[in-house]
C-alpha positions in Angstrom: 41.2 11.7 6.3 40.3 13.6 9.4 37.2 12.9 11.5 35.6 16.1 10.2 36.1 14.9 6.6 34.5 11.6 7.5 31.5 13.2 9.0 31.1 15.5 6.0 31.2 12.5 3.7 28.7 10.7 5.8 26.3 13.7 5.8 26.6 14.0 2.0 25.9 10.3 1.6 22.9 10.5 4.0 21.5 13.5 2.2 21.8 11.7 -1.2 20.1 8.7 0.3 17.2 10.8 1.6 16.8 12.4 -1.8 16.8 9.1 -3.6 14.2 7.6 -1.2 12.0 10.7 -1.7 12.3 10.3 -5.5 11.4 6.7 -5.2 8.4 7.4 -3.1 7.2 9.9 -5.7 7.7 7.5 -8.5 5.8 4.7 -6.7 3.0 7.1 -5.9 2.6 8.1 -9.5 2.7 4.5 -10.8 0.4 2.9 -8.2 -3.3 2.9 -9.4 -6.0 3.6 -6.9 -6.5 0.8 -4.5 -9.4 -1.5 -5.8 -12.5 -1.5 -3.7 -13.3 -4.7 -1.9 -15.9 -6.9 -3.5 -19.4 -6.7 -2.0 -19.8 -9.5 0.4 -22.9 -11.5 1.2 -24.0 -12.5 4.6 -21.6 -14.4 6.8 -22.0 -18.2 6.8 -21.2 -20.1 9.9 -19.3 -23.3 9.6 -20.1 -25.9 12.2 -17.3 -27.5 14.3 -18.7 -30.9 13.9 -16.7 -33.3 11.6 -17.8 -34.0 8.1 -19.5 -37.3 7.3 -16.6 -39.6 6.3 -18.8 -41.2 3.6 -18.1 -38.0 1.6 -14.5 -39.1 1.1 -14.9 -42.8 0.4 -14.1 -42.7 -3.3 -11.6 -39.8 -3.2 -7.8 -40.0 -3.8 -5.4 -37.6 -2.1 -4.0 -35.4 -4.9 -0.4 -36.4 -5.7 -0.4 -39.2 -3.1 -2.6 -41.8 -4.8 -5.3 -43.8 -3.2 -5.6 -44.2 0.6 -5.1 -47.9 0.7 -1.8 -47.8 -1.4 1.6 -46.5 -0.5 3.4 -43.9 -2.6 6.4 -45.2 -4.5 
């Protein structure tokens, strides 16, 4: 194959790729429903930087790890 033949083949492949991408974009545009509207939000709530009271966690277990005073197997 000559260089000219190679360039022609590359151009043909590139044109085919461009057409395929355009068809794909059109298909996606037809199938995609309108974007949902964001839910109405209430007023913002500030969360303090101070640590939580540790007594809130006295009877809690870490999920999947067991109790705090025991080791996982």
